[in-house]
Every structure is written in structure tokens, then in C-alpha cells.
C-alpha positions as CSV (number, residue, x, y, z in Angstrom):
1,X,113.9,83.9,91.2
2,X,117.3,85.4,92.1
3,X,117.3,89.2,91.8
4,X,119.1,91.0,89.0
5,X,121.0,93.6,91.1
6,X,123.0,96.0,88.9
7,X,126.2,97.2,90.5
8,X,125.2,100.8,90.0
9,X,122.0,102.6,89.6
10,X,121.5,106.2,88.3
11,X,119.0,108.9,88.9
12,X,116.2,109.6,86.4
13,X,115.7,113.3,85.5
14,X,113.8,114.7,82.5
15,X,113.5,111.3,80.8
16,X,117.2,110.5,81.2
17,X,119.3,108.4,83.5
18,X,122.1,110.5,85.0
19,X,124.9,110.5,87.5
20,X,124.9,112.7,90.5
21,X,126.0,116.2,89.7
22,X,129.1,115.8,91.7
23,X,129.6,112.2,90.9
24,X,128.7,111.0,94.4
25,X,127.4,107.6,95.2
26,X,125.6,105.8,98.2
27,X,126.1,102.3,99.1
28,X,123.1,100.1,99.5
29,X,123.5,97.3,102.1
30,X,121.8,93.8,102.0
31,X,120.1,93.6,105.3
32,X,120.2,89.8,105.3
33,X,124.1,89.8,105.2
34,X,125.2,93.2,106.2
35,X,127.3,93.3,103.1
36,X,127.2,95.8,100.2
37,X,124.6,95.1,97.6
38,X,124.9,98.0,95.0
39,X,125.7,101.6,94.6
40,X,123.3,104.4,93.6
41,X,123.9,107.9,92.5
42,X,123.7,110.2,95.5
43,X,121.4,113.1,94.6
44,X,122.7,116.7,95.5
45,X,120.8,119.9,95.8
46,X,121.6,120.6,92.2
47,X,120.1,117.3,91.2
48,X,116.9,118.1,93.0
49,X,116.9,121.4,91.2
50,X,117.3,119.7,87.9
51,X,114.5,117.2,88.7
52,X,112.1,119.9,89.8
53,X,112.9,121.9,86.7
54,X,112.2,119.0,84.4
55,X,108.9,118.4,86.1
56,X,108.0,122.1,85.9
57,X,108.8,122.2,82.2
58,X,106.6,119.1,81.5
59,X,103.8,120.8,83.5
60,X,104.1,124.2,81.8
61,X,104.0,122.5,78.5
62,X,100.8,120.8,79.5
63,X,102.3,117.6,78.2
64,X,100.3,115.7,80.9
65,X,97.6,118.0,82.2
66,X,96.6,118.9,78.7
67,X,96.1,115.1,77.8
68,X,92.7,113.7,77.5
69,X,92.1,112.2,81.0
70,X,91.1,108.8,79.5
71,X,94.4,108.6,77.7
72,X,96.2,109.4,81.0
73,X,94.2,106.7,82.7
74,X,95.0,104.2,80.0
75,X,98.7,104.9,80.5
76,X,98.4,104.3,84.2
77,X,96.4,101.0,83.7
78,X,99.2,99.9,81.4
79,X,101.8,100.8,84.0
80,X,99.9,98.4,86.4
81,X,99.8,95.7,83.8
82,X,103.5,95.8,83.2
83,X,104.2,95.8,86.9
84,X,102.3,92.5,87.1
85,X,104.2,91.1,84.2
86,X,107.5,91.7,86.0
87,X,106.1,90.9,89.5
88,X,108.6,88.0,90.2
89,X,111.6,90.0,89.0
90,X,110.8,93.1,90.9
91,X,109.6,91.2,94.0
92,X,113.0,89.4,94.2
93,X,114.9,92.7,93.9
94,X,112.6,94.2,96.6
95,X,113.2,91.2,98.9
96,X,116.9,91.5,98.8
97,X,117.0,95.2,99.0
98,X,114.6,95.8,101.9
99,X,115.0,92.4,103.5
100,X,111.4,91.5,103.5
101,X,110.1,87.9,102.8
102,X,109.4,87.2,99.2
103,X,105.7,86.4,99.6
104,X,105.2,89.9,101.2
105,X,107.3,91.4,98.3
106,X,105.1,89.9,95.8
107,X,102.0,91.3,97.6
108,X,103.7,94.7,97.6
109,X,104.1,94.7,93.8
110,X,100.6,93.3,93.4
111,X,99.4,96.2,95.5
112,X,101.4,98.8,93.5
113,X,99.8,97.5,90.3
114,X,96.4,97.9,91.9
115,X,97.0,101.5,92.6
116,X,97.8,102.3,89.0
117,X,94.7,100.4,87.8
118,X,92.5,101.9,90.3
119,X,93.6,105.6,89.7
120,X,93.9,105.0,86.0
121,X,90.2,104.0,85.9
122,X,89.3,107.1,87.9
123,X,91.2,109.6,85.8
124,X,88.2,110.4,83.5
125,X,85.9,110.7,86.4
126,X,87.5,114.0,87.9
127,X,84.9,116.6,87.0
128,X,83.9,120.1,87.9
129,X,80.5,121.7,88.4
130,X,78.2,124.4,87.0
131,X,77.0,127.1,89.4
132,X,73.6,128.8,88.4
133,X,73.9,132.6,89.0
134,X,70.7,133.5,87.0
135,X,70.0,135.1,83.5
136,X,73.1,136.6,81.9
137,X,75.8,134.8,83.9
138,X,77.7,131.5,83.4
139,X,79.7,130.2,86.3
140,X,81.7,126.9,86.5
141,X,84.3,125.2,88.7
142,X,87.2,123.5,87.2
143,X,89.5,121.0,89.0
144,X,93.0,122.0,88.3
145,X,96.1,120.0,89.1
146,X,98.5,121.6,91.6
147,X,101.5,121.3,89.2
148,X,104.8,119.8,90.5
149,X,104.3,117.3,93.3
150,X,107.1,116.1,95.8
151,X,107.0,112.5,96.9
152,X,109.3,111.7,99.8
153,X,109.2,107.9,100.2
154,X,109.9,105.8,103.3
155,X,112.0,102.6,103.4
156,X,109.4,100.1,104.8
157,X,107.4,99.8,101.5
158,X,109.7,101.4,99.0
159,X,107.8,100.2,95.9
160,X,104.2,100.4,97.1
161,X,104.5,103.9,98.7
162,X,105.7,105.3,95.4
163,X,102.7,103.9,93.5
164,X,100.2,104.9,96.3
165,X,100.9,108.7,95.8
166,X,102.3,108.8,92.2
167,X,99.2,107.1,90.6
168,X,96.8,109.7,91.8
169,X,99.1,112.6,91.1
170,X,99.6,111.5,87.6
171,X,95.9,110.6,87.1
172,X,95.0,114.2,87.9
173,X,97.5,115.7,85.6
174,X,100.4,116.6,87.9
175,X,104.1,116.0,87.4
176,X,106.2,114.3,90.1
177,X,109.6,114.3,91.7
178,X,110.2,111.2,93.8
179,X,112.8,111.1,96.5
180,X,113.4,107.4,97.4
181,X,114.9,106.2,100.6
182,X,118.6,105.8,100.5
183,X,118.5,102.6,102.4
184,X,116.5,100.5,99.9
185,X,115.8,102.5,96.7
186,X,116.3,99.9,94.0
187,X,112.8,98.6,93.3
188,X,111.5,102.2,93.0
189,X,113.5,102.7,89.8
190,X,111.2,100.5,88.0
191,X,108.6,103.3,87.8
192,X,111.0,105.3,85.6
193,X,111.3,102.4,83.3
194,X,107.5,101.9,83.2
195,X,106.9,105.6,82.5
196,X,109.1,105.4,79.5
197,X,107.6,102.2,78.2
198,X,103.9,103.4,78.4
199,X,104.9,106.7,76.8
200,X,104.5,109.2,79.7
201,X,106.1,112.6,78.6
202,X,109.7,113.3,79.7
203,X,109.6,115.0,83.1
204,X,106.3,113.7,84.3
205,X,108.2,111.2,86.5
206,X,111.6,112.0,88.0
207,X,113.3,109.8,90.5
208,X,116.3,110.8,92.7
209,X,117.9,109.0,95.6
210,X,119.7,110.9,98.3
211,X,119.9,111.4,102.0
212,X,117.0,113.0,103.8
213,X,119.2,115.7,105.2
214,X,120.3,116.9,101.8
215,X,117.9,115.7,99.0
216,X,114.9,115.3,101.1
217,X,115.3,118.7,102.7
218,X,116.1,120.4,99.4
219,X,112.9,118.9,97.8
220,X,110.7,119.7,100.8
221,X,111.9,123.4,100.8
222,X,112.1,123.8,97.1
223,X,110.4,127.1,95.8
224,X,108.9,125.4,92.7
225,X,107.1,122.5,94.4
226,X,103.3,122.9,94.7
227,X,102.4,120.0,96.9
228,X,104.3,117.6,99.3
229,X,103.4,114.0,100.1
230,X,105.5,112.4,102.9
231,X,105.5,109.2,104.9
232,X,108.0,108.9,107.8
233,X,108.7,110.1,111.3
234,X,106.8,112.8,113.2
235,X,110.0,114.8,113.6
236,X,110.7,114.9,109.9
237,X,107.0,115.5,109.2
238,X,107.1,118.6,111.4
239,X,110.2,119.9,109.5
240,X,108.4,119.3,106.2
241,X,105.2,121.1,107.5
242,X,107.4,124.1,108.5
243,X,109.0,124.2,105.1
244,X,105.6,124.0,103.4
245,X,104.3,126.8,105.7
246,X,106.9,129.2,104.5
247,X,105.5,128.7,100.9
248,X,101.8,128.1,101.8
249,X,101.6,124.8,100.0
250,X,99.5,121.8,101.0
251,X,100.9,118.6,102.5
252,X,99.7,115.1,102.8
253,X,101.6,113.6,105.9
254,X,101.5,110.1,107.2
255,X,103.6,110.0,110.3
256,X,103.4,106.6,111.9
257,X,101.3,105.0,114.8
258,X,101.0,103.0,117.9
259,X,97.9,101.1,116.9
260,X,95.9,98.9,119.2
261,X,93.6,96.0,118.7
262,X,90.9,95.4,121.4
263,X,89.9,91.9,122.1
264,X,86.5,91.2,123.7
265,X,85.6,87.9,125.5
266,X,83.4,86.7,122.7
267,X,86.1,87.0,120.0
268,X,87.2,84.0,118.2
269,X,90.7,83.1,119.6
270,X,92.1,81.5,116.5
271,X,91.1,84.5,114.3
272,X,92.4,86.9,116.9
273,X,95.8,85.3,117.0
274,X,96.0,84.9,113.2
275,X,95.4,88.7,112.9
276,X,97.7,89.7,115.7
277,X,100.5,87.8,113.8
278,X,99.6,89.4,110.5
279,X,99.2,92.8,112.3
280,X,102.5,93.1,114.0
281,X,104.9,90.6,112.4
282,X,104.3,91.5,108.7
283,X,107.6,93.1,107.3
284,X,109.1,92.2,110.7
285,X,107.0,94.9,112.4
286,X,108.2,97.7,110.2
287,X,104.8,98.9,109.3
288,X,103.2,102.2,110.2
289,X,99.9,100.8,111.0
290,X,101.0,97.7,112.6
291,X,99.0,96.3,115.5
292,X,101.8,96.8,117.9
293,X,99.5,96.8,121.0
294,X,96.8,94.3,121.9
295,X,94.4,95.1,124.7
296,X,92.7,91.9,125.8
297,X,89.8,91.4,128.2
298,X,91.0,89.6,131.3
299,X,88.6,86.7,130.7
300,X,90.2,85.8,127.4
301,X,93.8,87.1,128.0
302,X,95.4,83.8,129.0
303,X,93.8,81.9,126.1
304,X,94.9,84.3,123.6
305,X,98.5,84.6,125.1
306,X,98.9,80.8,125.1
307,X,97.9,80.3,121.5
308,X,100.0,83.4,120.4
309,X,103.1,82.2,122.2
310,X,102.7,78.7,120.8
311,X,102.6,80.1,117.2
312,X,105.2,82.8,117.5
313,X,107.8,80.4,119.2
314,X,107.7,78.3,116.1
315,X,108.5,81.2,113.7
316,X,111.5,80.7,111.4
317,X,114.1,83.4,111.0
318,X,116.3,84.0,107.8
319,X,116.6,85.8,104.5
320,X,113.6,87.1,102.8
321,X,114.2,85.2,99.6
322,X,113.7,82.0,101.7
323,X,110.3,83.4,102.8
324,X,111.0,83.0,106.6
325,X,108.4,84.3,109.1
326,X,110.8,86.8,110.4
327,X,113.3,88.5,108.1
328,X,116.0,91.1,108.7
329,X,115.2,94.6,109.8
330,X,116.3,97.1,107.1
331,X,119.5,98.4,108.7
332,X,121.9,98.3,111.6
333,X,120.4,101.5,113.0
334,X,116.9,100.0,113.0
335,X,118.1,96.8,114.7
336,X,119.8,98.9,117.4
337,X,116.6,100.9,117.9
338,X,114.5,97.8,118.4
339,X,117.0,96.1,120.6
340,X,117.0,99.3,122.8
341,X,113.2,99.2,123.2
342,X,113.2,95.5,124.1
343,X,115.7,96.3,126.9
344,X,113.6,99.2,128.0
345,X,110.6,97.1,128.2
346,X,112.3,94.6,130.5
347,X,113.6,97.5,132.7
348,X,110.1,98.9,133.0
349,X,108.9,95.6,134.3
350,X,107.1,94.1,131.3
351,X,107.5,90.3,131.1
352,X,108.8,88.7,128.0
353,X,106.8,85.8,126.9
354,X,108.6,85.1,123.6
355,X,111.8,86.5,122.0
356,X,113.1,89.7,123.5
357,X,116.4,90.1,121.9
358,X,118.6,90.1,118.8
359,X,118.9,86.9,116.8
360,X,122.7,86.2,116.9
361,X,122.7,83.2,114.7
362,X,122.7,85.0,111.5
363,X,125.0,87.7,109.9
364,X,122.4,90.4,109.1
365,X,120.1,92.7,111.1
366,X,117.7,90.1,112.8
367,X,115.6,90.6,115.9
368,X,113.5,87.9,117.5
369,X,109.6,88.1,117.3
370,X,108.9,89.4,120.7
371,X,105.8,89.4,122.9
372,X,105.5,91.4,126.2
373,X,102.8,91.0,128.7
374,X,102.2,92.6,132.0
375,X,102.4,95.9,130.2
376,X,100.8,99.0,131.7
377,X,99.6,102.1,129.7
378,X,102.3,104.4,131.1
379,X,105.2,102.2,129.8
380,X,107.5,103.6,127.0
381,X,107.0,100.4,125.0
382,X,103.3,100.9,125.1
383,X,103.4,104.7,124.1
384,X,106.3,105.1,121.6
385,X,106.5,103.6,118.1
386,X,109.1,100.9,118.0
387,X,108.8,99.9,114.4
388,X,110.0,96.4,114.8
389,X,108.7,92.8,115.7
390,X,107.7,93.7,119.3
391,X,104.0,93.3,120.6
392,X,102.8,94.6,123.9
393,X,99.7,93.1,125.6
394,X,97.6,94.8,128.1
395,X,94.5,93.8,130.1
396,X,91.1,95.5,130.5
397,X,87.8,94.9,132.3
398,X,85.4,97.3,130.7
399,X,84.9,98.6,127.2
400,X,85.5,102.2,128.5
401,X,88.9,101.1,129.9
402,X,89.8,99.4,126.7
403,X,89.0,102.4,124.5
404,X,90.9,104.8,127.0
405,X,94.0,102.5,126.7
406,X,93.9,102.3,122.9
407,X,93.4,106.1,122.7
408,X,96.1,106.8,125.3
409,X,99.0,107.7,122.9
410,X,99.8,110.7,120.8
411,X,99.2,108.6,117.7
412,X,95.9,107.8,115.9
413,X,96.5,105.9,112.7
414,X,94.7,102.6,113.1
415,X,92.7,100.5,115.6
416,X,91.1,97.2,115.7
417,X,88.1,95.6,117.5
418,X,87.6,91.8,117.8
419,X,84.1,90.8,118.9
420,X,80.9,88.9,117.7
421,X,78.7,91.7,118.9
422,X,78.1,94.3,116.1
423,X,76.7,96.9,118.5
424,X,79.8,96.7,120.7
425,X,82.0,97.0,117.6
426,X,80.2,100.1,116.4
427,X,80.3,101.5,119.9
428,X,84.1,101.2,120.0
429,X,84.5,102.5,116.4
430,X,82.7,105.6,117.3
431,X,85.0,106.3,120.2
432,X,88.4,105.2,118.9
433,X,90.6,108.1,117.8
434,X,92.0,106.5,114.6
435,X,91.9,107.2,110.9
436,X,90.9,103.6,110.2
437,X,89.2,101.1,112.5
438,X,89.2,97.4,111.6
439,X,86.6,94.9,113.0
440,X,87.6,91.2,113.2
441,X,90.3,91.5,110.6
442,X,93.4,93.7,110.7
443,X,93.9,95.7,107.6
444,X,90.5,95.7,105.9
445,X,90.5,97.8,102.9
446,X,92.6,98.5,99.7
447,X,93.2,101.2,97.3
448,X,89.6,102.1,97.3
449,X,89.5,103.0,101.1
450,X,91.0,106.3,102.4
451,X,94.1,106.1,104.6
452,X,95.5,108.5,107.1
453,X,95.7,109.4,110.7
454,X,94.3,111.3,113.6
455,X,96.5,113.4,116.1
456,X,100.3,113.2,115.4
457,X,99.8,110.3,112.9
458,X,99.4,113.0,110.2
459,X,97.1,115.1,108.1
460,X,95.3,114.5,104.8
461,X,94.5,111.1,103.3
462,X,96.0,108.8,100.8
463,X,94.2,106.0,98.9
464,X,90.6,106.1,97.7
465,X,88.7,109.1,96.1
466,X,90.0,111.3,98.9
467,X,93.6,111.1,97.6
468,X,92.4,112.2,94.2
469,X,90.9,115.3,95.7
470,X,94.3,116.0,97.4
471,X,95.9,116.5,94.1
472,X,93.6,119.1,92.5
473,X,92.5,122.6,93.5
474,X,89.4,124.3,92.4
475,X,89.4,127.2,89.9
476,X,86.1,129.2,89.7
477,X,85.3,130.8,86.3
478,X,82.5,133.4,86.4
479,X,81.2,135.1,83.2
480,X,78.7,138.0,82.6
481,X,77.3,137.5,79.1
482,X,77.0,140.8,77.2
483,X,74.7,139.8,74.5
484,X,71.0,140.8,75.3
485,X,69.4,138.6,72.8
486,X,70.2,135.9,70.4
């Protein structure tokens, strides 16, 4: 399906589609062609103020938090159903806007629908507790929504990342202000349409698009925000954390990774290679928890690298709508970043097995799928997040050495273990410094499983029941009963 790309998209504030307060616009570029795709209203500080005010008014009126939880849940489930109904339409828009292959775009929309269904089903399950204090006293604990939540969304999964945090926020009775990525915001506007269609109150969902320096900073530092959810770089996360500290409000931060998969000699080579390809080349490597490093036992190293090279060398490259193996990176800046790391890797002495440079045969922002071997733990390409289709391969001899290599970065988002030995897998899982450890399949889990990182990969958790708890705070109500008898 060819996407329906409107020439101009407005912000959504207080249940209305509006221009930027100063009339400003941003141009969205098609990464497959490097040509303009559409324009969007460029949110200013005043627009952020208006969005927060709309969310606050909705919260103060208890339009959402005062609703029966099962009704809130039904509305969210209906949002998920409507997402599925429009999957082809939204996926094609996402594919051309973000550059990702159409099959991955369909999976992203499917995943977004699952978040609304999952948290919609959980909405009635949020409960408090009774605390016995003895005769004459009644004490109970009530889960209370924080109020107005800020959602600062990254560009790599512009639809799914909205759903991942918006669904639990709404399920628990919060109202939301979403700041989309200015690079590829188009597929996120659908959530405003769905909110209207299912009957969420005006102000429950507000969506603005603007630059991080202006709209993002204004939202993160806003005096009337009660909680911030952010996915992005460590540097920006640090700025958001400082802004939140000024107001003593909680944050959920997911700040990237440099995740490693450990391959033991008894691993199935075909399964390993299949998972490496899925782990690093999905979305052309633009994934926070991509398996960007592979730590392979020396006895199986050559077999894995031979099979991996054979498969990667056959990858097709082209626009996302044509469902190629490698599609464009999201922007010129991201392409330049990835090209620079590929050059750094070669200068450091790593050996290019496949790829290694920009793909010059197409007009957009394409980089070849790349595999580096002869990588050492101290190399820049092994320690720093590249966020592109570049895999580094290292050798190990002992399990202790493998775990040390895997843990040897500032990040701790994900890790993988490939082995037929369950005891060995559990031994590694106990020692790996990562928020999620995958055994024999990269990316095990779904909306039900908590997601977040150790070390500089972030704080807090999204997904699962843990995310629900992130959006409520406890209020204790204690009563002394004055009546002596009945």
C-alpha cells in the first residue's frame, strides 16, 4: 500500500488540531530519497505550555482518573483494535517516514496494538491494600496517578515507543503530553485520531512535534509535569534528569546500549547466525538493544563468521516499502555518524569482513551491512554505541573472559547467551550486567516483560507490570474511628 502522506500535519492540543503558535513549520525528509516528504507544525515553548495546560485541566477535572478503571481499559483495548484495522495504512506511512522495511513497520504497529490491549486489560487490576492497625483504626493505601506525564519519544520506533509509555499512563489514569521526534513524527499522530475515535476526554492525549532543544527541553523542565518518560541518548537523559531533580519528579529513562551476545562452542551455528542478523540488522541497526557485539568462542568463531558473512553478503539494499534487508538510515546526520565509526574501526585495526562503507548506488541515506572481526575490547567501535548496521566480533576462551568482555562497557541494556547447556546459560545470566538476558533467541519477551537497563543504559522500567507501577504513587489514608460502640 502506498502511504497517504498529507503535505502538512498539525499539533494536537486539548482535543484540537492546531498550528504552531508562531506559525513555524518543520520539513520532514524521506530518508530513502533525501527529498522533502511533508511539513509539520513546529511546536514552540508556548505550544508546550498549552499542551501541558490542557493535560492538567483534564486531570484536575478527573475526566480520566475518575473514570471506572474497566471503562478506561475498554477504551485502550479499542485503541489497539483500531490500530490493527489500520495496520497497512499506518505501516506504509511509518515505512516511508522512518525509512524502515515494510515488514518491520507492520510488526511495529502490531506491537503498538498489543501494548494497548495488554495495559487495557490490566487497568482494572490496579489495587491498593488494607493495613490493620487494631481496634478503632482503619488504614488503607490507594494507588494514585501522578497526574500529567511527559513522553519524549525517539525516532527509531516512533509509533511503538508512544504506545509503550502512553498505554500504561492512560491505564492508570494519567494524562499525557507527547513530544514526537522531529525527524519522523508522522505515524505518531494516529494516536490523537484514535483517542478521539474511542472517546477519551479532550486533553487526555496531547501531541506536539518540535526540536529537542526547544520543545523537548521545555517539556522536560516544565513546572507542571509530574513524571517524565524518555528514550534517547545518555547526554540528553542526563539533562532531563537534572531538570527533573530541580522539581523532584520521577523519571523513566532508557538511554541506549552496546549489547553483546556470547556464543559457546555447543551453540547451533544456524540459530546463532539467524539471531545475529535479527539482533543487529533490524531497522538497519537503529535499535537501542541491538546485538551490536558478538563474543564468540575461538573453537566456533570461524564457522559462525563464515556463515554470517555468506548470508550478509547477499543482503539487498533499498527503500523500506520494497522490504529490502537493509533500508536507509533515518537522516544524513545518522549516516555520517555511522560512516565515521566504520572509518574509526578500520583505523583501530579491526578487519572488515563484509561492507564497511556508505552504499553509494542509491540517493538516500544508505550504509552497507558491516561486520568487523579482529576486534579487541578496548576499541572505540566495541565500547561506543554506533546505532547503525555495524557488528563487531570478538573471540574468547573461557566463560569468565566472555562475561568480562560483555560487561566491559558503560552500558547494560541487554545481553545474550547461545549454548545448549542450561547450567552454563544460568551461570552467565547471573553475572551479566544487563536489564534483560536472552538465551538462544535474541529479544525474547513482549509487552508482558519488563524492559530497562543497568548502568548508563537508564533507570526505571517500561513494559510489564513494572511499568504500571511507575505511573502511580501511594497515598496512605489512616483513620481513628470515634464511635465506641455500634
